[in-house]
C-alpha positions, 0 to 999 in steps of 0.5 A: 235468243230473242224471237220478237219484241212487241210494244209501244212505238215510242220513237222511230226514224229511218235508222232505229226505233225505240220500243217500250214493253210492259216492263217499262224498258225502252229498247233501241232497235236498228231498222232498215228503211223498208221497216221504217216505211211499214211502221212509221205510222203505227202506235204498237209494233211487233218486230222480229229480232236478230241479236248481234253480240260483239266484243265491244257492242250488243245490237238488236236488228228489227224486221217487220216480218220474218 
């Protein structure tokens, strides 16, 4: 459903990042330590997404490259 997200990196730590798009919505995206290392100093990011839908949660996982 989602291919990637591009926007302003509002917050990042080794387990998740918050990316704000032009629509004013901040997306909480789970990331790996490898992705964290590559994006921690950036102001804008493009993360490739994997969307998981479960009975009790919807989670976005973001990766620096495909």
